Every structure is written in structure tokens, then in C-alpha cells.
C-alpha positions in Angstrom: 19.0 -10.5 -5.6 20.1 -7.5 -3.6 17.8 -6.5 -0.8 16.8 -2.9 -0.4 17.9 -0.7 2.6 14.3 0.1 3.6 15.4 2.5 6.4 17.5 4.5 4.1 14.8 4.5 1.5 12.2 5.7 4.0 14.5 8.6 5.0 15.0 9.6 1.4 11.3 9.3 0.7 10.4 11.5 3.6 12.9 14.1 2.5 11.4 14.1 -1.0 7.9 14.5 0.4 9.2 17.3 2.6 10.5 19.1 -0.5 7.0 18.6 -2.2 5.3 20.0 0.9 7.4 23.2 0.7 6.5 23.6 -3.0 2.9 22.5 -2.8 1.7 22.4 0.8 -2.0 21.8 0.0 -1.1 18.7 -2.0 0.6 17.1 1.0 -2.1 18.4 3.3 -4.8 16.9 1.2 -3.0 13.5 1.2 -2.6 13.8 5.0 -6.4 14.4 5.4 -7.3 11.4 3.3 -4.7 9.3 5.0 -5.9 10.1 8.5 -9.6 9.8 7.8 -9.9 6.2 8.9 -8.3 6.9 12.2 -11.0 9.5 12.9 -13.9 7.1 12.4 -11.9 4.4 14.1 -14.1 1.5 12.9 -10.9 -0.5 12.3 -7.9 -0.6 14.6 -4.6 0.9 13.5 -3.0 -2.6 12.9 -5.9 -3.6 10.6 -5.6 -0.3 8.6 -1.9 -0.8 8.2 -2.3 -4.4 7.1 -4.8 -3.3 4.5 -2.5 -0.4 3.5 0.4 -2.9 3.0 -1.7 -5.2 0.9 -2.9 -2.3 -1.3 0.7 -1.1 -1.5 1.7 -4.5 -3.0 -1.2 -4.5 -5.5 -0.3 -1.0 -6.6 3.4 -1.7 -6.6 4.4 1.3 -4.5 7.8 0.8 -2.9 7.3 4.0 -0.8 4.0 2.7 0.5 5.5 -0.7 1.3 8.4 1.0 3.2 6.1 3.1 5.3 3.2 0.7 5.9 5.4 -2.3 6.6 7.1 -0.3 9.4 3.8 1.0 10.7 2.2 -2.5 10.7 5.0 -3.8 12.9 4.7 -0.7 15.1 1.0 -1.4 15.6 1.7 -5.0 16.6 1.3 -7.0 13.4 3.2 -10.3 13.4 5.1 -11.6 10.4 2.3 -14.3 10.1 -0.4 -11.6 10.0 1.6 -9.6 7.5 2.1 -12.7 5.4 -1.7 -13.4 5.5 -2.5 -9.8 4.4 0.1 -10.2 1.6 -1.6 -13.5 0.6 -4.8 -11.5 0.1 -2.9 -9.1 -2.1 -1.6 -12.0 -4.2 -5.1 -13.4 -4.5 -6.6 -10.0 -5.5 -3.9 -9.6 -8.3 -4.6 -13.1 -9.5 -8.4 -12.5 -9.4 -8.0 -9.3 -11.4 -5.9 -11.1 -14.0 -8.6 -13.8 -14.1 -11.4 -11.2 -14.7 -9.4 -9.4 -17.3 -8.6 -12.7 -19.0 -12.3 -13.2 -19.4 -12.6 -9.7 -20.8 -9.8 -10.3 -23.3 -11.5 -13.5 -24.5 -14.7 -11.5 -24.9 -12.7 -8.9 -27.0 -11.4 -11.7 -29.2 -15.0 -12.9 -29.8 -16.1 -16.4 -30.8 -13.6 -16.7 -33.6 
């Protein structure tokens, strides 16, 4: 399996977002407002917010989010062990969602 060049991908992604910002500045501004909302209330520290963001990025399968939030988690002091634990939560949440939807699928099948 070939590994991704995450630094190159981050640069490419930021350039693409820059293009979108020129074409639709309010779209990017709206995202930036939502993205920065947690930092304003500051109930969680930046490292915790980045660990949550990285776990969510995995559950939503967003490579761009993984690229950005993995770098930011490390920048804010997250260790590989802390990142692995957060990713373990993401794995459990995906498994849990599959379990819940399996029960729904059985309900849809009925008692036949």
C-alpha cells in the first residue's frame, strides 16, 4: 500500500479552498465561523478539540480533515498514544453505528 504525501496534500487542499474563497467568500467565512466557535467558548482545550476533530474526520472519511486535524493535534501536543486512543473511539463509534443499523435492518426484515 502506498502512503499518502500528507504535506503535499495539505498544500493542494489549502490552494483549492483558497480558490473557493475567491469564488464564494461567504461560504468559507461561514465555515471559519463554525470552525472557530469552540475556541471562543474554550470549555475544551485545543488539543482535545483536535482529537475530537480527528476522530470525526475518520468517521466521516474526510481525507482533507484528517490531513489538517492530524497536523493540528500534534501541534497542540497530542501524543501518538492519545491520537490512537481517539481513533479507537472513532472505530468503536463506527462499529456501534453498524450495530444499531443492523438492528434496524432486522426490524425492516420483520419476523419472517
